Backbone as JSON Lines, residues from 0, in Angstrom:
{"i":0,"aa":"L","n":[116.43,-7.71,-26.1],"ca":[115.31,-7.58,-25.67],"c":[114.05,-7.0,-26.07]}
{"i":1,"aa":"L","n":[113.57,-7.07,-27.14],"ca":[112.47,-6.35,-27.96],"c":[111.29,-6.5,-27.34]}
{"i":2,"aa":"L","n":[110.52,-5.59,-27.23],"ca":[109.41,-5.53,-26.58],"c":[108.98,-5.96,-25.08]}
{"i":3,"aa":"G","n":[110.4,-5.94,-24.18],"ca":[110.52,-6.43,-22.87],"c":[110.24,-7.93,-22.97]}
{"i":4,"aa":"L","n":[110.66,-8.96,-24.04],"ca":[110.66,-10.21,-23.76],"c":[111.94,-10.45,-23.31]}
{"i":5,"aa":"S","n":[111.97,-11.73,-22.76],"ca":[113.19,-12.31,-21.93],"c":[114.1,-12.79,-23.02]}
{"i":6,"aa":"D","n":[115.45,-12.81,-22.77],"ca":[116.32,-13.63,-23.31],"c":[116.62,-15.02,-23.27]}
{"i":7,"aa":"E","n":[115.89,-15.28,-22.01],"ca":[116.24,-16.68,-21.6],"c":[115.45,-17.77,-22.56]}
{"i":8,"aa":"P","n":[116.28,-19.0,-22.8],"ca":[115.74,-19.96,-23.81],"c":[114.36,-20.39,-23.55]}
{"i":9,"aa":"V","n":[113.77,-20.69,-24.68],"ca":[112.42,-21.24,-24.4],"c":[112.23,-22.36,-25.3]}
{"i":10,"aa":"E","n":[111.39,-23.53,-25.01],"ca":[111.36,-24.76,-26.03],"c":[110.08,-24.39,-26.92]}
{"i":11,"aa":"H","n":[110.15,-24.18,-28.24],"ca":[108.76,-23.97,-28.85],"c":[108.73,-25.35,-29.86]}
{"i":12,"aa":"E","n":[107.66,-25.56,-30.1],"ca":[107.33,-26.97,-31.12],"c":[106.77,-26.26,-32.18]}
{"i":13,"aa":"N","n":[106.37,-25.3,-32.33],"ca":[105.62,-24.68,-33.38],"c":[106.4,-23.51,-34.37]}
{"i":14,"aa":"L","n":[106.3,-23.5,-35.66],"ca":[106.72,-22.38,-36.28],"c":[105.64,-21.66,-37.04]}
{"i":15,"aa":"L","n":[105.13,-20.39,-37.0],"ca":[104.14,-19.78,-37.66],"c":[105.14,-18.96,-39.11]}
{"i":16,"aa":"I","n":[104.53,-19.51,-39.76],"ca":[105.24,-18.4,-41.0],"c":[104.15,-17.64,-41.34]}
{"i":17,"aa":"M","n":[104.49,-16.28,-41.73],"ca":[103.63,-15.27,-42.11],"c":[104.16,-14.84,-43.43]}
{"i":18,"aa":"D","n":[102.88,-14.56,-44.49],"ca":[103.55,-14.17,-45.75],"c":[104.19,-15.33,-46.62]}
{"i":19,"aa":"K","n":[105.01,-14.81,-47.76],"ca":[105.57,-15.92,-48.74],"c":[106.69,-14.98,-49.24]}
{"i":20,"aa":"G","n":[107.64,-15.83,-49.73],"ca":[108.9,-15.5,-50.61],"c":[109.52,-14.41,-49.56]}
{"i":21,"aa":"P","n":[110.02,-13.61,-50.24],"ca":[111.06,-12.68,-49.55],"c":[110.34,-11.81,-48.28]}
{"i":22,"aa":"D","n":[109.41,-11.59,-48.27],"ca":[108.35,-10.97,-47.35],"c":[107.89,-11.74,-46.22]}
{"i":23,"aa":"S","n":[108.35,-13.09,-46.46],"ca":[108.1,-14.2,-45.31],"c":[108.79,-14.06,-44.02]}
{"i":24,"aa":"V","n":[107.89,-14.24,-43.0],"ca":[108.74,-14.05,-41.68],"c":[108.18,-15.34,-40.35]}
{"i":25,"aa":"G","n":[108.88,-15.97,-40.09],"ca":[108.74,-17.45,-39.04],"c":[109.05,-16.81,-37.63]}
{"i":26,"aa":"I","n":[107.67,-17.4,-36.91],"ca":[108.0,-16.89,-35.32],"c":[107.87,-18.52,-34.86]}
{"i":27,"aa":"L","n":[108.63,-18.72,-33.68],"ca":[108.4,-19.65,-32.92],"c":[107.14,-19.64,-31.82]}
{"i":28,"aa":"I","n":[106.38,-20.51,-31.82],"ca":[104.91,-20.29,-31.03],"c":[104.58,-21.4,-30.29]}
{"i":29,"aa":"D","n":[104.26,-21.31,-29.22],"ca":[103.71,-22.56,-28.18],"c":[102.72,-23.31,-28.63]}
{"i":30,"aa":"D","n":[101.54,-22.57,-29.12],"ca":[100.3,-23.29,-29.54],"c":[99.79,-22.94,-31.11]}
{"i":31,"aa":"L","n":[99.2,-23.96,-31.78],"ca":[98.81,-23.54,-33.34],"c":[97.66,-22.41,-32.99]}
{"i":32,"aa":"P","n":[97.78,-21.74,-33.94],"ca":[96.71,-20.36,-34.07],"c":[95.36,-20.89,-34.05]}
{"i":33,"aa":"L","n":[94.73,-20.32,-33.34],"ca":[92.95,-20.5,-33.49],"c":[92.55,-19.94,-34.63]}
{"i":34,"aa":"P","n":[91.25,-20.44,-35.22],"ca":[90.66,-19.51,-36.32],"c":[89.93,-18.67,-35.83]}
{"i":35,"aa":"F","n":[89.78,-17.58,-36.84],"ca":[88.72,-16.54,-36.28],"c":[87.61,-16.01,-37.27]}
{"i":36,"aa":"D","n":[86.37,-16.44,-36.88],"ca":[85.28,-16.32,-38.04],"c":[84.7,-14.94,-37.75]}
{"i":37,"aa":"M","n":[84.91,-13.81,-38.51],"ca":[85.01,-12.49,-38.49],"c":[83.23,-12.44,-38.58]}
{"i":38,"aa":"S","n":[82.67,-13.2,-39.15],"ca":[81.17,-12.76,-39.06],"c":[80.43,-13.11,-37.91]}
{"i":39,"aa":"K","n":[81.21,-13.86,-36.58],"ca":[80.89,-13.66,-35.39],"c":[81.2,-13.04,-34.79]}
{"i":40,"aa":"G","n":[82.04,-12.22,-35.06],"ca":[82.77,-11.04,-34.16],"c":[81.75,-9.51,-34.26]}
{"i":41,"aa":"A","n":[82.12,-8.81,-32.84],"ca":[81.5,-7.62,-33.27],"c":[82.86,-6.6,-33.27]}
{"i":42,"aa":"E","n":[82.95,-5.66,-34.15],"ca":[84.02,-4.67,-34.22],"c":[83.78,-3.65,-33.01]}
{"i":43,"aa":"I","n":[85.38,-3.67,-32.58],"ca":[85.65,-2.72,-31.55],"c":[86.01,-1.12,-31.94]}
{"i":44,"aa":"S","n":[85.3,-0.35,-31.77],"ca":[85.74,0.86,-32.25],"c":[86.93,1.71,-31.55]}
{"i":45,"aa":"Q","n":[87.45,1.24,-30.22],"ca":[88.16,1.34,-29.36],"c":[89.37,0.31,-29.15]}
{"i":46,"aa":"I","n":[90.37,0.49,-29.87],"ca":[91.28,-0.74,-29.72],"c":[92.01,-0.76,-28.17]}
{"i":47,"aa":"P","n":[92.09,-1.64,-27.41],"ca":[92.77,-1.61,-26.07],"c":[93.9,-1.21,-26.1]}
{"i":48,"aa":"E","n":[94.6,-0.85,-24.95],"ca":[95.83,-0.44,-24.75],"c":[96.97,-1.52,-25.26]}
{"i":49,"aa":"L","n":[97.79,-1.05,-25.87],"ca":[98.9,-2.46,-26.4],"c":[100.34,-1.94,-25.82]}
{"i":50,"aa":"P","n":[101.17,-2.75,-25.71],"ca":[102.64,-2.63,-25.61],"c":[103.21,-1.68,-26.72]}
{"i":51,"aa":"A","n":[104.12,-0.94,-26.17],"ca":[104.68,0.27,-27.01],"c":[105.3,-0.7,-28.44]}
{"i":52,"aa":"G","n":[104.8,0.04,-29.43],"ca":[105.59,-0.6,-30.64],"c":[104.48,-1.52,-31.29]}
{"i":53,"aa":"L","n":[103.39,-1.68,-30.84],"ca":[102.41,-2.73,-31.09],"c":[101.3,-1.93,-31.83]}
{"i":54,"aa":"S","n":[101.03,-1.04,-30.96],"ca":[99.55,-0.27,-31.28],"c":[99.48,0.29,-32.9]}
{"i":55,"aa":"N","n":[100.49,0.77,-33.4],"ca":[100.53,1.21,-34.65],"c":[100.46,0.16,-35.79]}
{"i":56,"aa":"C","n":[100.74,-1.16,-35.35],"ca":[100.38,-2.35,-36.19],"c":[99.44,-3.19,-36.25]}
{"i":57,"aa":"I","n":[98.18,-2.41,-35.77],"ca":[96.79,-2.96,-35.59],"c":[95.89,-2.11,-36.47]}
{"i":58,"aa":"S","n":[95.26,-3.31,-37.24],"ca":[94.32,-2.34,-38.37],"c":[92.87,-2.31,-37.58]}
{"i":59,"aa":"D","n":[92.52,-3.44,-37.05],"ca":[91.27,-3.35,-36.01],"c":[91.0,-4.23,-35.15]}
{"i":60,"aa":"A","n":[89.8,-4.24,-34.51],"ca":[89.79,-5.16,-33.47],"c":[88.37,-5.81,-33.26]}
{"i":61,"aa":"Y","n":[88.16,-7.07,-32.79],"ca":[87.03,-7.63,-32.73],"c":[86.6,-8.27,-31.33]}
{"i":62,"aa":"T","n":[85.5,-8.66,-30.87],"ca":[85.39,-9.21,-29.64],"c":[84.52,-10.56,-30.07]}
{"i":63,"aa":"V","n":[84.56,-11.88,-29.65],"ca":[83.84,-12.83,-29.32],"c":[84.05,-13.47,-28.05]}
{"i":64,"aa":"D","n":[82.79,-13.69,-27.55],"ca":[82.91,-14.46,-26.03],"c":[83.83,-13.87,-25.17]}
{"i":65,"aa":"D","n":[83.82,-12.59,-25.26],"ca":[84.63,-11.86,-24.43],"c":[86.28,-11.89,-24.54]}
{"i":66,"aa":"V","n":[86.58,-12.35,-25.83],"ca":[87.88,-12.74,-26.22],"c":[87.91,-11.48,-27.46]}
{"i":67,"aa":"I","n":[89.39,-10.94,-27.21],"ca":[89.6,-9.48,-28.28],"c":[90.45,-9.98,-29.3]}
{"i":68,"aa":"W","n":[90.28,-10.01,-30.6],"ca":[90.91,-10.33,-31.74],"c":[91.18,-9.19,-32.44]}
{"i":69,"aa":"L","n":[92.86,-8.95,-32.5],"ca":[93.37,-8.11,-33.34],"c":[93.77,-8.25,-34.64]}
{"i":70,"aa":"G","n":[93.59,-7.26,-35.59],"ca":[94.1,-7.36,-37.12],"c":[95.41,-6.98,-37.1]}
{"i":71,"aa":"F","n":[96.39,-7.59,-37.25],"ca":[97.81,-7.44,-37.14],"c":[98.58,-7.16,-38.45]}
{"i":72,"aa":"K","n":[98.93,-6.0,-38.68],"ca":[99.63,-5.75,-39.81],"c":[101.05,-6.04,-39.41]}
{"i":73,"aa":"H","n":[101.45,-7.45,-40.02],"ca":[102.82,-7.95,-39.66],"c":[103.82,-7.39,-40.39]}
{"i":74,"aa":"K","n":[103.87,-6.67,-41.58],"ca":[104.68,-6.04,-42.4],"c":[105.08,-4.83,-41.85]}
{"i":75,"aa":"D","n":[103.99,-4.02,-41.36],"ca":[104.68,-2.84,-40.58],"c":[105.11,-3.05,-39.27]}
{"i":76,"aa":"F","n":[104.76,-4.23,-38.45],"ca":[105.47,-4.51,-37.29],"c":[106.84,-4.9,-37.43]}
{"i":77,"aa":"F","n":[107.23,-5.67,-38.36],"ca":[108.54,-6.1,-38.68],"c":[109.3,-5.16,-39.38]}
{"i":78,"aa":"H","n":[108.79,-4.18,-40.04],"ca":[109.66,-3.06,-40.58],"c":[110.19,-2.27,-39.49]}
{"i":79,"aa":"S","n":[109.37,-1.74,-38.55],"ca":[109.62,-1.13,-37.29],"c":[110.58,-1.74,-36.59]}
{"i":80,"aa":"V","n":[110.47,-3.04,-36.31],"ca":[111.49,-3.88,-35.69],"c":[112.74,-3.88,-36.74]}
{"i":81,"aa":"M","n":[112.74,-4.1,-37.44],"ca":[113.98,-3.99,-38.38],"c":[115.03,-2.48,-38.32]}
{"i":82,"aa":"D","n":[113.67,-1.41,-38.32],"ca":[114.33,-0.1,-38.14],"c":[114.91,0.28,-36.9]}
{"i":83,"aa":"S","n":[114.42,-0.5,-35.53],"ca":[114.56,-0.22,-34.28],"c":[115.89,-0.74,-34.28]}
{"i":84,"aa":"V","n":[116.04,-2.3,-34.58],"ca":[117.59,-2.89,-34.4],"c":[118.58,-2.12,-35.28]}
{"i":85,"aa":"A","n":[118.29,-1.58,-36.57],"ca":[119.06,-0.87,-37.25],"c":[119.51,0.53,-36.88]}
{"i":86,"aa":"S","n":[118.8,1.6,-35.78],"ca":[119.07,2.51,-35.28],"c":[120.02,2.13,-33.76]}
{"i":87,"aa":"N","n":[119.82,1.05,-33.42],"ca":[120.73,0.81,-31.76],"c":[122.07,0.33,-32.56]}
């Protein structure tokens, strides 16, 4: 139960693959990702409070139409997850 997520089975239809080769990671997602045009966003200097384990994996934050977009450092996140699993 990582990040407080349930272990109940959930039906997903989409697989998001990040990176390539041996660094690639796949995540089951409900909906396809939305594109983000950074030229339309305003950078936020103060990143909002995030769940434990995620805040160190965000590089920057932007807002467009009251929606916050986060720069996700997926390699840092998944290395952290692997370290956490290995230590338990």
